N, CA, C, O and the ligand as a Tripos MOL2 file, in Angstrom:
@<TRIPOS>MOLECULE
protein
  317   315    80     0     0
PROTEIN
NO_CHARGES

@<TRIPOS>ATOM
      1 N           1.0300   -1.2000    0.2690 N.3       1 MET1
      2 CA         -0.1120   -0.0220   -0.0830 C.3       1 MET1
      3 C           0.7230    1.3370   -0.1260 C.2       1 MET1
      4 O           1.6680    1.4180    0.6590 O.2       1 MET1
      5 N           0.5100    2.2090   -0.8130 N.am      2 GLU2
      6 CA          1.2510    3.4850   -1.0250 C.3       2 GLU2
      7 C           1.0280    4.3030    0.1400 C.2       2 GLU2
      8 O          -0.1210    4.4090    0.5680 O.2       2 GLU2
      9 N           1.9930    4.9010    0.7100 N.am      3 ARG3
     10 CA          1.5240    5.9210    1.8400 C.3       3 ARG3
     11 C           1.3420    7.1990    1.1930 C.2       3 ARG3
     12 O           2.0050    7.5350    0.2120 O.2       3 ARG3
     13 N           0.3910    7.9660    1.7650 N.am      4 VAL4
     14 CA          0.0890    9.4470    1.5060 C.3       4 VAL4
     15 C           0.1690   10.2550    2.5140 C.2       4 VAL4
     16 O           0.0760    9.8690    3.6790 O.2       4 VAL4
     17 N           0.3470   11.4330    2.1750 N.am      5 ARG5
     18 CA          0.4260   12.6640    3.4040 C.3       5 ARG5
     19 C          -0.2660   13.7930    2.4660 C.2       5 ARG5
     20 O          -0.5800   13.7360    1.2770 O.2       5 ARG5
     21 N          -0.4040   14.9220    3.4920 N.am      6 PHE6
     22 CA         -1.2260   15.9310    2.9500 C.3       6 PHE6
     23 C          -0.3660   17.2260    3.0460 C.2       6 PHE6
     24 O           0.3430   17.3750    4.0410 O.2       6 PHE6
     25 N          -0.3860   18.0830    2.1580 N.am      7 CYS7
     26 CA          0.3940   19.1810    2.0680 C.3       7 CYS7
     27 C          -0.1420   20.2060    3.1610 C.2       7 CYS7
     28 O          -1.3290   20.5260    3.2240 O.2       7 CYS7
     29 N           0.8200   20.6810    3.9970 N.am      8 LYS8
     30 CA          0.6410   21.5590    4.8580 C.3       8 LYS8
     31 C          -0.1540   22.7670    4.7940 C.2       8 LYS8
     32 O          -0.8340   23.2340    5.7080 O.2       8 LYS8
     33 N           0.0150   23.2790    3.4960 N.am      9 HIS9
     34 CA         -0.5200   24.7080    3.2110 C.3       9 HIS9
     35 C          -1.8840   24.5190    2.4120 C.2       9 HIS9
     36 O          -2.8270   25.2630    2.6810 O.2       9 HIS9
     37 N          -1.9850   23.7060    1.6040 N.am     10 CYS10
     38 CA         -3.2010   23.4220    0.8580 C.3      10 CYS10
     39 C          -4.0550   22.2000    1.1680 C.2      10 CYS10
     40 O          -5.2030   22.0960    0.7350 O.2      10 CYS10
     41 N          -3.4860   21.3050    1.9070 N.am     11 ARG11
     42 CA         -3.8800   19.9680    2.2860 C.3      11 ARG11
     43 C          -4.3100   19.1880    1.2610 C.2      11 ARG11
     44 O          -5.1210   18.3000    1.5280 O.2      11 ARG11
     45 N          -3.8430   19.3690   -0.1350 N.am     12 HIS12
     46 CA         -3.8510   18.3440   -1.1620 C.3      12 HIS12
     47 C          -2.9810   17.1860   -0.5580 C.2      12 HIS12
     48 O          -2.0010   17.2150    0.1870 O.2      12 HIS12
     49 N          -3.8400   15.9140   -1.2720 N.am     13 LEU13
     50 CA         -3.1810   14.6710   -1.1420 C.3      13 LEU13
     51 C          -1.8990   14.8360   -1.8470 C.2      13 LEU13
     52 O          -1.8540   15.3080   -2.9830 O.2      13 LEU13
     53 N          -0.7370   14.4140   -1.1230 N.am     14 LEU14
     54 CA          0.5590   14.1480   -1.8320 C.3      14 LEU14
     55 C           1.1120   12.9150   -1.8200 C.2      14 LEU14
     56 O           1.1420   12.3190   -0.7430 O.2      14 LEU14
     57 N           1.6040   12.3530   -2.8920 N.am     15 LYS15
     58 CA          2.0330   11.1320   -3.0440 C.3      15 LYS15
     59 C           3.5800   11.0630   -2.0700 C.2      15 LYS15
     60 O           4.1780   12.1320   -1.9420 O.2      15 LYS15
     61 N           4.0200   10.1400   -1.5890 N.am     16 GLU16
     62 CA          5.2810   10.2030   -0.8890 C.3      16 GLU16
     63 C           6.3530   10.2950   -2.0110 C.2      16 GLU16
     64 O           6.3510    9.7530   -3.1170 O.2      16 GLU16
     65 N           7.2890   11.1370   -1.4310 N.am     17 GLY17
     66 CA          8.5950   11.1670   -2.2620 C.3      17 GLY17
     67 C           8.3090   12.7060   -3.0690 C.2      17 GLY17
     68 O           9.2020   13.2380   -3.7280 O.2      17 GLY17
     69 N           7.1250   13.2330   -2.9310 N.am     18 PHE18
     70 CA          7.1730   14.7640   -3.3670 C.3      18 PHE18
     71 C           7.9180   15.6370   -2.6130 C.2      18 PHE18
     72 O           7.7340   15.6780   -1.3970 O.2      18 PHE18
     73 N           8.8700   16.4600   -3.2380 N.am     19 LEU19
     74 CA          9.6060   17.4850   -2.2720 C.3      19 LEU19
     75 C           8.6620   18.7490   -2.4120 C.2      19 LEU19
     76 O           8.5260   19.3450   -1.3430 O.2      19 LEU19
     77 N           8.1800   19.1350   -3.1700 N.am     20 TYR20
     78 CA          7.2160   20.3470   -3.3920 C.3      20 TYR20
     79 C           5.7730   19.9090   -3.7800 C.2      20 TYR20
     80 O           5.4950   19.0680   -4.6350 O.2      20 TYR20
     81 N           4.9660   20.5640   -3.0700 N.am     21 CYS21
     82 CA          3.4880   20.2840   -3.4050 C.3      21 CYS21
     83 C           3.3260   20.8140   -5.0450 C.2      21 CYS21
     84 O           3.8050   21.8360   -5.5350 O.2      21 CYS21
     85 N           2.6600   19.9810   -5.5740 N.am     22 PRO22
     86 CA          2.3940   20.5420   -7.1070 C.3      22 PRO22
     87 C           1.2250   21.2870   -7.0930 C.2      22 PRO22
     88 O           0.9070   21.7680   -8.1810 O.2      22 PRO22
     89 N           0.4530   21.5220   -6.0830 N.am     23 TYR23
     90 CA         -0.6330   22.2990   -6.1890 C.3      23 TYR23
     91 C          -0.4600   23.8010   -5.6980 C.2      23 TYR23
     92 O          -1.0570   24.7240   -6.2530 O.2      23 TYR23
     93 N           0.3170   23.9680   -4.7230 N.am     24 CYS24
     94 CA          0.5880   25.2160   -4.2620 C.3      24 CYS24
     95 C           2.0000   25.7000   -4.3000 C.2      24 CYS24
     96 O           2.3710   26.8600   -4.1200 O.2      24 CYS24
     97 N           2.8120   24.5490   -4.5830 N.am     25 GLY25
     98 CA          4.4140   25.1660   -4.8440 C.3      25 GLY25
     99 C           5.1010   25.0630   -3.5900 C.2      25 GLY25
    100 O           6.3230   25.1020   -3.7330 O.2      25 GLY25
    101 N           4.6990   24.9400   -2.3810 N.am     26 GLN26
    102 CA          5.2810   24.7710   -1.0110 C.3      26 GLN26
    103 C           6.1940   23.6450   -1.0350 C.2      26 GLN26
    104 O           5.9440   22.6220   -1.6720 O.2      26 GLN26
    105 N           7.2830   23.8220   -0.3300 N.am     27 GLU27
    106 CA          8.1260   22.8660    0.0220 C.3      27 GLU27
    107 C           7.6290   21.9370    1.1420 C.2      27 GLU27
    108 O           7.3410   22.4060    2.2430 O.2      27 GLU27
    109 N           7.5120   20.4460    0.8370 N.am     28 TRP28
    110 CA          7.1180   19.4010    1.7590 C.3      28 TRP28
    111 C           8.0770   19.5320    2.8900 C.2      28 TRP28
    112 O           9.2870   19.3920    2.7100 O.2      28 TRP28
    113 N           7.5430   19.8060    4.0790 N.am     29 LYS29
    114 CA          8.4510   19.7790    5.3120 C.3      29 LYS29
    115 C           7.7930   18.6040    6.1650 C.2      29 LYS29
    116 O           6.6220   18.6890    6.5320 O.2      29 LYS29
    117 N           8.4600   17.6880    6.4140 N.am     30 ASP30
    118 CA          8.1860   16.6180    7.2370 C.3      30 ASP30
    119 C           7.9430   16.8050    8.8770 C.2      30 ASP30
    120 O           7.8680   15.8320    9.6270 O.2      30 ASP30
    121 N           7.8420   18.0430    9.2850 N.am     31 ASP31
    122 CA          7.7950   18.3490   10.6920 C.3      31 ASP31
    123 C           6.4550   18.6780   11.2390 C.2      31 ASP31
    124 O           6.3240   19.2570   12.3170 O.2      31 ASP31
    125 N           5.3110   18.2510   10.3800 N.am     32 SER32
    126 CA          3.9420   18.3560   11.1010 C.3      32 SER32
    127 C           3.3840   16.8580   11.1460 C.2      32 SER32
    128 O           3.4040   16.0510   10.2160 O.2      32 SER32
    129 N           2.9050   16.6770   12.3790 N.am     33 THR33
    130 CA          2.3300   15.3070   12.4980 C.3      33 THR33
    131 C           0.8140   15.1850   11.8590 C.2      33 THR33
    132 O           0.1060   16.1350   11.5230 O.2      33 THR33
    133 N           0.5280   13.9480   11.7850 N.am     34 MET34
    134 CA         -1.0440   13.6730   11.2600 C.3      34 MET34
    135 C          -1.8740   14.2790   12.0380 C.2      34 MET34
    136 O          -2.9270   14.7470   11.6050 O.2      34 MET34
    137 N          -1.5030   14.3560   13.3310 N.am     35 GLU35
    138 CA         -2.7320   15.1660   14.1520 C.3      35 GLU35
    139 C          -2.8530   16.2790   14.1700 C.2      35 GLU35
    140 O          -3.9420   16.7880   14.4350 O.2      35 GLU35
    141 N          -1.8690   16.9270   13.9180 N.am     36 GLU36
    142 CA         -1.6770   18.5420   13.4540 C.3      36 GLU36
    143 C          -2.3410   18.9650   12.5600 C.2      36 GLU36
    144 O          -2.8040   20.1060   12.5420 O.2      36 GLU36
    145 N          -2.5410   17.8460   11.3990 N.am     37 ILE37
    146 CA         -3.1940   18.2490   10.1630 C.3      37 ILE37
    147 C          -4.6930   18.0490   10.2960 C.2      37 ILE37
    148 O          -5.5590   18.7980    9.8430 O.2      37 ILE37
    149 N          -4.8910   16.8180   11.0530 N.am     38 VAL38
    150 CA         -6.2760   16.4790   11.2590 C.3      38 VAL38
    151 C          -7.0850   17.7230   12.1890 C.2      38 VAL38
    152 O          -8.2210   18.1470   11.9790 O.2      38 VAL38
    153 N          -6.2300   18.1120   13.1580 N.am     39 ASP39
    154 CA         -6.7920   19.4570   13.9180 C.3      39 ASP39
    155 C          -7.3190   20.3640   13.0000 C.2      39 ASP39
    156 O          -8.5030   20.6890   12.9210 O.2      39 ASP39
    157 N          -6.2080   20.8410   12.1650 N.am     40 LYS40
    158 CA         -6.4120   21.9600   11.2210 C.3      40 LYS40
    159 C          -7.7920   21.5720   10.2260 C.2      40 LYS40
    160 O          -8.6580   22.3970    9.9400 O.2      40 LYS40
    161 N          -7.7890   20.4510    9.8730 N.am     41 GLY41
    162 CA         -8.7500   19.9930    9.0260 C.3      41 GLY41
    163 C         -10.2660   20.1110    9.5400 C.2      41 GLY41
    164 O         -11.2130   20.1290    8.7530 O.2      41 GLY41
    165 N         -10.3990   20.1870   10.8520 N.am     42 PHE42
    166 CA        -11.4000   20.1940   11.5920 C.3      42 PHE42
    167 C         -12.1020   21.5750   11.8140 C.2      42 PHE42
    168 O         -13.2920   21.7800   12.0500 O.2      42 PHE42
    169 N         -11.0840   22.4680   11.6840 N.am     43 GLU43
    170 CA        -11.2420   23.7110   11.9700 C.3      43 GLU43
    171 C         -12.5480   24.3920   11.3800 C.2      43 GLU43
    172 O         -13.2810   25.0880   12.0830 O.2      43 GLU43
    173 N         -12.7600   24.1670   10.1770 N.am     44 PRO44
    174 CA        -13.9200   24.8680    9.4790 C.3      44 PRO44
    175 C         -15.1940   24.1600    9.9550 C.2      44 PRO44
    176 O         -16.2420   24.7950   10.0780 O.2      44 PRO44
    177 N         -15.1090   22.7880   10.2360 N.am     45 LEU45
    178 CA        -16.3580   22.1550   10.6580 C.3      45 LEU45
    179 C         -16.6770   23.0370   12.1580 C.2      45 LEU45
    180 O         -17.8250   23.3460   12.4770 O.2      45 LEU45
    181 N         -15.6580   23.3210   12.8650 N.am     46 GLU46
    182 CA        -16.0060   23.8850   14.2730 C.3      46 GLU46
    183 C         -16.6960   25.3590   13.7910 C.2      46 GLU46
    184 O         -17.6560   25.7930   14.4280 O.2      46 GLU46
    185 N         -16.3230   25.8700   12.9940 N.am     47 HIS47
    186 CA        -16.7940   27.3410   12.7600 C.3      47 HIS47
    187 C         -18.2490   27.1830   12.2400 C.2      47 HIS47
    188 O         -19.1520   27.9430   12.5900 O.2      47 HIS47
    189 N         -18.4410   25.9810   11.2460 N.am     48 ARG48
    190 CA        -19.7560   25.8610   10.7880 C.3      48 ARG48
    191 C         -20.7760   25.5410   12.0450 C.2      48 ARG48
    192 O         -21.9520   25.8990   11.9900 O.2      48 ARG48
    193 N         -20.2080   24.8060   13.2380 N.am     49 GLU49
    194 CA        -21.1860   24.6230   14.1750 C.3      49 GLU49
    195 C         -21.3760   25.7670   14.9050 C.2      49 GLU49
    196 O         -22.5040   26.0500   15.3090 O.2      49 GLU49
    197 N         -20.3820   26.4970   15.1400 N.am     50 ILE50
    198 CA        -20.6210   27.8100   15.8040 C.3      50 ILE50
    199 C         -21.6460   28.7640   15.1600 C.2      50 ILE50
    200 O         -22.5300   29.3830   15.7520 O.2      50 ILE50
    201 N         -21.3650   28.7740   13.8210 N.am     51 ASN51
    202 CA        -22.5040   29.6620   13.0130 C.3      51 ASN51
    203 C         -23.9490   28.9980   13.2380 C.2      51 ASN51
    204 O         -24.9030   29.7310   13.5020 O.2      51 ASN51
    205 N         -24.1030   27.6380   13.1340 N.am     52 SER52
    206 CA        -25.4190   27.1560   13.3570 C.3      52 SER52
    207 C         -25.9450   27.3060   14.6360 C.2      52 SER52
    208 O         -27.1580   27.2980   14.8470 O.2      52 SER52
    209 N         -25.0540   27.4480   15.5480 N.am     53 THR53
    210 CA        -25.3210   27.4210   17.0890 C.3      53 THR53
    211 C         -25.9420   29.0640   17.2070 C.2      53 THR53
    212 O         -26.9380   29.3270   17.8810 O.2      53 THR53
    213 N         -25.3360   29.8630   16.6010 N.am     54 LEU54
    214 CA        -25.5430   31.4030   16.3180 C.3      54 LEU54
    215 C         -27.0090   31.4750   15.7570 C.2      54 LEU54
    216 O         -27.9180   31.9820   16.4140 O.2      54 LEU54
    217 N         -27.1880   30.9360   14.4960 N.am     55 ASN55
    218 CA        -28.5450   30.8630   13.8900 C.3      55 ASN55
    219 C         -29.4980   30.2700   14.8210 C.2      55 ASN55
    220 O         -30.6050   30.8070   14.8080 O.2      55 ASN55
    221 N         -29.3440   29.3140   15.6080 N.am     56 THR56
    222 CA        -30.3790   28.5580   16.5230 C.3      56 THR56
    223 C         -30.5290   29.7970   17.7280 C.2      56 THR56
    224 O         -31.5640   29.8910   18.3870 O.2      56 THR56
    225 N         -29.5600   30.5700   17.8920 N.am     57 LEU57
    226 CA        -29.6080   31.5050   19.2990 C.3      57 LEU57
    227 C         -30.4860   32.5440   18.4340 C.2      57 LEU57
    228 O         -31.4920   33.0470   18.9350 O.2      57 LEU57
    229 N         -30.1270   32.8140   17.2830 N.am     58 GLU58
    230 CA        -31.1060   34.0410   16.7740 C.3      58 GLU58
    231 C         -32.5890   33.6390   16.3980 C.2      58 GLU58
    232 O         -33.5390   34.4140   16.5020 O.2      58 GLU58
    233 N         -32.6650   32.4580   15.9910 N.am     59 GLN59
    234 CA        -34.1460   32.1880   15.9830 C.3      59 GLN59
    235 C         -34.9000   31.9390   17.1130 C.2      59 GLN59
    236 O         -36.1200   32.0270   16.9780 O.2      59 GLN59
    237 N         -34.4260   31.6300   18.2580 N.am     60 LEU60
    238 CA        -34.8380   31.5420   19.5860 C.3      60 LEU60
    239 C         -35.1030   33.0620   20.0300 C.2      60 LEU60
    240 O         -36.1750   33.2810   20.5930 O.2      60 LEU60
    241 N         -34.3700   33.9460   19.8600 N.am     61 SER61
    242 CA        -34.4640   35.4110   20.1030 C.3      61 SER61
    243 C         -35.5350   35.8810   19.3330 C.2      61 SER61
    244 O         -36.3350   36.6800   19.8200 O.2      61 SER61
    245 N         -35.6340   35.4880   18.2280 N.am     62 ASN62
    246 CA        -36.8410   36.1850   17.2960 C.3      62 ASN62
    247 C         -38.2090   35.5260   17.9980 C.2      62 ASN62
    248 O         -39.1590   36.2610   18.2670 O.2      62 ASN62
    249 N         -38.2430   34.2270   18.2500 N.am     63 LYS63
    250 CA        -39.4710   33.7260   18.8430 C.3      63 LYS63
    251 C         -39.6870   34.2880   20.3680 C.2      63 LYS63
    252 O         -40.8460   34.4480   20.7520 O.2      63 LYS63
    253 N         -38.7790   34.5400   21.0980 N.am     64 LEU64
    254 CA        -38.8080   35.2850   22.3120 C.3      64 LEU64
    255 C         -39.5960   36.7880   21.9400 C.2      64 LEU64
    256 O         -40.5600   37.2300   22.5660 O.2      64 LEU64
    257 N         -39.0460   37.3330   20.9650 N.am     65 ASP65
    258 CA        -39.7470   38.7870   20.5340 C.3      65 ASP65
    259 C         -41.2470   38.5310   20.1690 C.2      65 ASP65
    260 O         -42.0660   39.3650   20.5550 O.2      65 ASP65
    261 N         -41.6750   37.4360   19.4500 N.am     66 ILE66
    262 CA        -42.8220   37.3840   19.2110 C.3      66 ILE66
    263 C         -43.5920   36.8720   20.4760 C.2      66 ILE66
    264 O         -44.7570   37.2680   20.4990 O.2      66 ILE66
    265 N         -43.2510   36.1540   21.4430 N.am     67 ILE67
    266 CA        -43.9090   35.7130   22.6900 C.3      67 ILE67
    267 C         -44.1320   36.9820   23.2750 C.2      67 ILE67
    268 O         -45.2430   37.3340   23.6720 O.2      67 ILE67
    269 N         -42.9700   37.7780   23.3490 N.am     68 ASP68
    270 CA        -43.0980   39.0730   24.3730 C.3      68 ASP68
    271 C         -44.1940   39.9370   23.7570 C.2      68 ASP68
    272 O         -45.0250   40.4410   24.5130 O.2      68 ASP68
    273 N         -44.2590   40.1490   22.4300 N.am     69 SER69
    274 CA        -45.3050   41.0000   21.8830 C.3      69 SER69
    275 C         -46.6310   40.5920   22.0650 C.2      69 SER69
    276 O         -47.5830   41.3160   22.3550 O.2      69 SER69
    277 N         -46.6320   39.1050   21.8320 N.am     70 GLU70
    278 CA        -47.9380   38.5520   22.0990 C.3      70 GLU70
    279 C         -48.6480   38.6170   23.4660 C.2      70 GLU70
    280 O         -49.8610   38.6510   23.6730 O.2      70 GLU70
    281 N         -47.4100   38.6300   24.5510 N.am     71 LEU71
    282 CA        -47.7620   38.9610   26.0830 C.3      71 LEU71
    283 C         -48.2110   40.1850   26.2750 C.2      71 LEU71
    284 O         -49.0800   40.3660   27.1280 O.2      71 LEU71
    285 N         -47.7550   41.1490   25.5930 N.am     72 GLU72
    286 CA        -47.8190   42.6050   25.6120 C.3      72 GLU72
    287 C         -49.3620   42.5580   25.1950 C.2      72 GLU72
    288 O         -50.2080   42.8990   26.0210 O.2      72 GLU72
    289 N         -49.6950   42.1770   24.0350 N.am     73 LEU73
    290 CA        -50.9490   42.3200   23.5230 C.3      73 LEU73
    291 C         -52.1250   41.6420   24.3470 C.2      73 LEU73
    292 O         -53.2620   42.0990   24.4600 O.2      73 LEU73
    293 N         -51.6770   40.5630   24.8570 N.am     74 PHE74
    294 CA        -52.6630   39.8060   25.8350 C.3      74 PHE74
    295 C         -52.6020   40.7540   27.1640 C.2      74 PHE74
    296 O         -53.7010   40.8740   27.7070 O.2      74 PHE74
    297 N         -51.7430   41.3090   27.6630 N.am     75 LEU75
    298 CA        -51.9810   42.0940   28.9180 C.3      75 LEU75
    299 C         -52.6000   43.4490   28.8370 C.2      75 LEU75
    300 O         -53.1940   44.0530   29.7290 O.2      75 LEU75
    301 N         -52.3390   43.8480   27.5160 N.am     76 SER76
    302 CA        -53.2680   45.1690   27.1020 C.3      76 SER76
    303 C         -54.9110   44.9500   26.9230 C.2      76 SER76
    304 O         -55.7710   45.7870   27.1960 O.2      76 SER76
    305 N         -55.1030   43.7520   26.4490 N.am     77 HIS77
    306 CA        -56.5090   43.5300   26.2920 C.3      77 HIS77
    307 C         -57.1980   43.0230   27.6110 C.2      77 HIS77
    308 O         -58.4200   43.0120   27.7590 O.2      77 HIS77
    309 N         -56.2360   42.5810   28.6110 N.am     78 SER78
    310 CA        -57.0660   41.7700   29.8700 C.3      78 SER78
    311 C         -57.1500   43.2280   30.8100 C.2      78 SER78
    312 O         -57.8370   43.1150   31.8250 O.2      78 SER78
    313 N         -56.5180   44.5870   30.5700 N.am     79 VAL79
    314 CA        -56.5380   45.4450   31.4610 C.3      79 VAL79
    315 C         -58.0650   46.0970   31.3500 C.2      79 VAL79
    316 O         -58.4090   46.9960   32.1160 O.2      79 VAL79
    317 ZN          0.0360   22.3760   -1.2950 Zn       80 ZN80
@<TRIPOS>BOND
     1     1     2 1
     2     2     3 1
     3     3     4 2
     4     3     5 am
     5     5     6 1
     6     6     7 1
     7     7     8 2
     8     7     9 am
     9     9    10 1
    10    10    11 1
    11    11    12 2
    12    11    13 am
    13    13    14 1
    14    14    15 1
    15    15    16 2
    16    15    17 am
    17    17    18 1
    18    18    19 1
    19    19    20 2
    20    19    21 am
    21    21    22 1
    22    22    23 1
    23    23    24 2
    24    23    25 am
    25    25    26 1
    26    26    27 1
    27    27    28 2
    28    27    29 am
    29    29    30 1
    30    30    31 1
    31    31    32 2
    32    31    33 am
    33    33    34 1
    34    34    35 1
    35    35    36 2
    36    35    37 am
    37    37    38 1
    38    38    39 1
    39    39    40 2
    40    39    41 am
    41    41    42 1
    42    42    43 1
    43    43    44 2
    44    43    45 am
    45    45    46 1
    46    46    47 1
    47    47    48 2
    48    47    49 am
    49    49    50 1
    50    50    51 1
    51    51    52 2
    52    51    53 am
    53    53    54 1
    54    54    55 1
    55    55    56 2
    56    55    57 am
    57    57    58 1
    58    58    59 1
    59    59    60 2
    60    59    61 am
    61    61    62 1
    62    62    63 1
    63    63    64 2
    64    63    65 am
    65    65    66 1
    66    66    67 1
    67    67    68 2
    68    67    69 am
    69    69    70 1
    70    70    71 1
    71    71    72 2
    72    71    73 am
    73    73    74 1
    74    74    75 1
    75    75    76 2
    76    75    77 am
    77    77    78 1
    78    78    79 1
    79    79    80 2
    80    79    81 am
    81    81    82 1
    82    82    83 1
    83    83    84 2
    84    83    85 am
    85    85    86 1
    86    86    87 1
    87    87    88 2
    88    87    89 am
    89    89    90 1
    90    90    91 1
    91    91    92 2
    92    91    93 am
    93    93    94 1
    94    94    95 1
    95    95    96 2
    96    95    97 am
    97    97    98 1
    98    98    99 1
    99    99   100 2
   100    99   101 am
   101   101   102 1
   102   102   103 1
   103   103   104 2
   104   103   105 am
   105   105   106 1
   106   106   107 1
   107   107   108 2
   108   107   109 am
   109   109   110 1
   110   110   111 1
   111   111   112 2
   112   111   113 am
   113   113   114 1
   114   114   115 1
   115   115   116 2
   116   115   117 am
   117   117   118 1
   118   118   119 1
   119   119   120 2
   120   119   121 am
   121   121   122 1
   122   122   123 1
   123   123   124 2
   124   123   125 am
   125   125   126 1
   126   126   127 1
   127   127   128 2
   128   127   129 am
   129   129   130 1
   130   130   131 1
   131   131   132 2
   132   131   133 am
   133   133   134 1
   134   134   135 1
   135   135   136 2
   136   135   137 am
   137   137   138 1
   138   138   139 1
   139   139   140 2
   140   139   141 am
   141   141   142 1
   142   142   143 1
   143   143   144 2
   144   143   145 am
   145   145   146 1
   146   146   147 1
   147   147   148 2
   148   147   149 am
   149   149   150 1
   150   150   151 1
   151   151   152 2
   152   151   153 am
   153   153   154 1
   154   154   155 1
   155   155   156 2
   156   155   157 am
   157   157   158 1
   158   158   159 1
   159   159   160 2
   160   159   161 am
   161   161   162 1
   162   162   163 1
   163   163   164 2
   164   163   165 am
   165   165   166 1
   166   166   167 1
   167   167   168 2
   168   167   169 am
   169   169   170 1
   170   170   171 1
   171   171   172 2
   172   171   173 am
   173   173   174 1
   174   174   175 1
   175   175   176 2
   176   175   177 am
   177   177   178 1
   178   178   179 1
   179   179   180 2
   180   179   181 am
   181   181   182 1
   182   182   183 1
   183   183   184 2
   184   183   185 am
   185   185   186 1
   186   186   187 1
   187   187   188 2
   188   187   189 am
   189   189   190 1
   190   190   191 1
   191   191   192 2
   192   191   193 am
   193   193   194 1
   194   194   195 1
   195   195   196 2
   196   195   197 am
   197   197   198 1
   198   198   199 1
   199   199   200 2
   200   199   201 am
   201   201   202 1
   202   202   203 1
   203   203   204 2
   204   203   205 am
   205   205   206 1
   206   206   207 1
   207   207   208 2
   208   207   209 am
   209   209   210 1
   210   210   211 1
   211   211   212 2
   212   211   213 am
   213   213   214 1
   214   214   215 1
   215   215   216 2
   216   215   217 am
   217   217   218 1
   218   218   219 1
   219   219   220 2
   220   219   221 am
   221   221   222 1
   222   222   223 1
   223   223   224 2
   224   223   225 am
   225   225   226 1
   226   226   227 1
   227   227   228 2
   228   227   229 am
   229   229   230 1
   230   230   231 1
   231   231   232 2
   232   231   233 am
   233   233   234 1
   234   234   235 1
   235   235   236 2
   236   235   237 am
   237   237   238 1
   238   238   239 1
   239   239   240 2
   240   239   241 am
   241   241   242 1
   242   242   243 1
   243   243   244 2
   244   243   245 am
   245   245   246 1
   246   246   247 1
   247   247   248 2
   248   247   249 am
   249   249   250 1
   250   250   251 1
   251   251   252 2
   252   251   253 am
   253   253   254 1
   254   254   255 1
   255   255   256 2
   256   255   257 am
   257   257   258 1
   258   258   259 1
   259   259   260 2
   260   259   261 am
   261   261   262 1
   262   262   263 1
   263   263   264 2
   264   263   265 am
   265   265   266 1
   266   266   267 1
   267   267   268 2
   268   267   269 am
   269   269   270 1
   270   270   271 1
   271   271   272 2
   272   271   273 am
   273   273   274 1
   274   274   275 1
   275   275   276 2
   276   275   277 am
   277   277   278 1
   278   278   279 1
   279   279   280 2
   280   279   281 am
   281   281   282 1
   282   282   283 1
   283   283   284 2
   284   283   285 am
   285   285   286 1
   286   286   287 1
   287   287   288 2
   288   287   289 am
   289   289   290 1
   290   290   291 1
   291   291   292 2
   292   291   293 am
   293   293   294 1
   294   294   295 1
   295   295   296 2
   296   295   297 am
   297   297   298 1
   298   298   299 1
   299   299   300 2
   300   299   301 am
   301   301   302 1
   302   302   303 1
   303   303   304 2
   304   303   305 am
   305   305   306 1
   306   306   307 1
   307   307   308 2
   308   307   309 am
   309   309   310 1
   310   310   311 1
   311   311   312 2
   312   311   313 am
   313   313   314 1
   314   314   315 1
   315   315   316 2
@<TRIPOS>SUBSTRUCTURE
     1 MET1         2 RESIDUE 1 A MET
     2 GLU2         6 RESIDUE 1 A GLU
     3 ARG3        10 RESIDUE 1 A ARG
     4 VAL4        14 RESIDUE 1 A VAL
     5 ARG5        18 RESIDUE 1 A ARG
     6 PHE6        22 RESIDUE 1 A PHE
     7 CYS7        26 RESIDUE 1 A CYS
     8 LYS8        30 RESIDUE 1 A LYS
     9 HIS9        34 RESIDUE 1 A HIS
    10 CYS10       38 RESIDUE 1 A CYS
    11 ARG11       42 RESIDUE 1 A ARG
    12 HIS12       46 RESIDUE 1 A HIS
    13 LEU13       50 RESIDUE 1 A LEU
    14 LEU14       54 RESIDUE 1 A LEU
    15 LYS15       58 RESIDUE 1 A LYS
    16 GLU16       62 RESIDUE 1 A GLU
    17 GLY17       66 RESIDUE 1 A GLY
    18 PHE18       70 RESIDUE 1 A PHE
    19 LEU19       74 RESIDUE 1 A LEU
    20 TYR20       78 RESIDUE 1 A TYR
    21 CYS21       82 RESIDUE 1 A CYS
    22 PRO22       86 RESIDUE 1 A PRO
    23 TYR23       90 RESIDUE 1 A TYR
    24 CYS24       94 RESIDUE 1 A CYS
    25 GLY25       98 RESIDUE 1 A GLY
    26 GLN26      102 RESIDUE 1 A GLN
    27 GLU27      106 RESIDUE 1 A GLU
    28 TRP28      110 RESIDUE 1 A TRP
    29 LYS29      114 RESIDUE 1 A LYS
    30 ASP30      118 RESIDUE 1 A ASP
    31 ASP31      122 RESIDUE 1 A ASP
    32 SER32      126 RESIDUE 1 A SER
    33 THR33      130 RESIDUE 1 A THR
    34 MET34      134 RESIDUE 1 A MET
    35 GLU35      138 RESIDUE 1 A GLU
    36 GLU36      142 RESIDUE 1 A GLU
    37 ILE37      146 RESIDUE 1 A ILE
    38 VAL38      150 RESIDUE 1 A VAL
    39 ASP39      154 RESIDUE 1 A ASP
    40 LYS40      158 RESIDUE 1 A LYS
    41 GLY41      162 RESIDUE 1 A GLY
    42 PHE42      166 RESIDUE 1 A PHE
    43 GLU43      170 RESIDUE 1 A GLU
    44 PRO44      174 RESIDUE 1 A PRO
    45 LEU45      178 RESIDUE 1 A LEU
    46 GLU46      182 RESIDUE 1 A GLU
    47 HIS47      186 RESIDUE 1 A HIS
    48 ARG48      190 RESIDUE 1 A ARG
    49 GLU49      194 RESIDUE 1 A GLU
    50 ILE50      198 RESIDUE 1 A ILE
    51 ASN51      202 RESIDUE 1 A ASN
    52 SER52      206 RESIDUE 1 A SER
    53 THR53      210 RESIDUE 1 A THR
    54 LEU54      214 RESIDUE 1 A LEU
    55 ASN55      218 RESIDUE 1 A ASN
    56 THR56      222 RESIDUE 1 A THR
    57 LEU57      226 RESIDUE 1 A LEU
    58 GLU58      230 RESIDUE 1 A GLU
    59 GLN59      234 RESIDUE 1 A GLN
    60 LEU60      238 RESIDUE 1 A LEU
    61 SER61      242 RESIDUE 1 A SER
    62 ASN62      246 RESIDUE 1 A ASN
    63 LYS63      250 RESIDUE 1 A LYS
    64 LEU64      254 RESIDUE 1 A LEU
    65 ASP65      258 RESIDUE 1 A ASP
    66 ILE66      262 RESIDUE 1 A ILE
    67 ILE67      266 RESIDUE 1 A ILE
    68 ASP68      270 RESIDUE 1 A ASP
    69 SER69      274 RESIDUE 1 A SER
    70 GLU70      278 RESIDUE 1 A GLU
    71 LEU71      282 RESIDUE 1 A LEU
    72 GLU72      286 RESIDUE 1 A GLU
    73 LEU73      290 RESIDUE 1 A LEU
    74 PHE74      294 RESIDUE 1 A PHE
    75 LEU75      298 RESIDUE 1 A LEU
    76 SER76      302 RESIDUE 1 A SER
    77 HIS77      306 RESIDUE 1 A HIS
    78 SER78      310 RESIDUE 1 A SER
    79 VAL79      314 RESIDUE 1 A VAL
    80 ZN80       317 GROUP 0 **** ****
């Protein structure tokens, strides 16, 4: 089985033996561990999760606004 690795800079798949990345031209340096690359690879996913959490919070806040105005309406009718 052929060993593969990923470019540190553009994260393209590189075949073993490449000294330079053919995609971004950066020199391959063997000083990054697989763990490091995987960590970096998950970064965008975390951002997406944060964004969806923010969206959910915004939706909840909108619902609270609606409830708030409905409550106000209710109270003004009951007085
Ligand atoms: Zn590259």
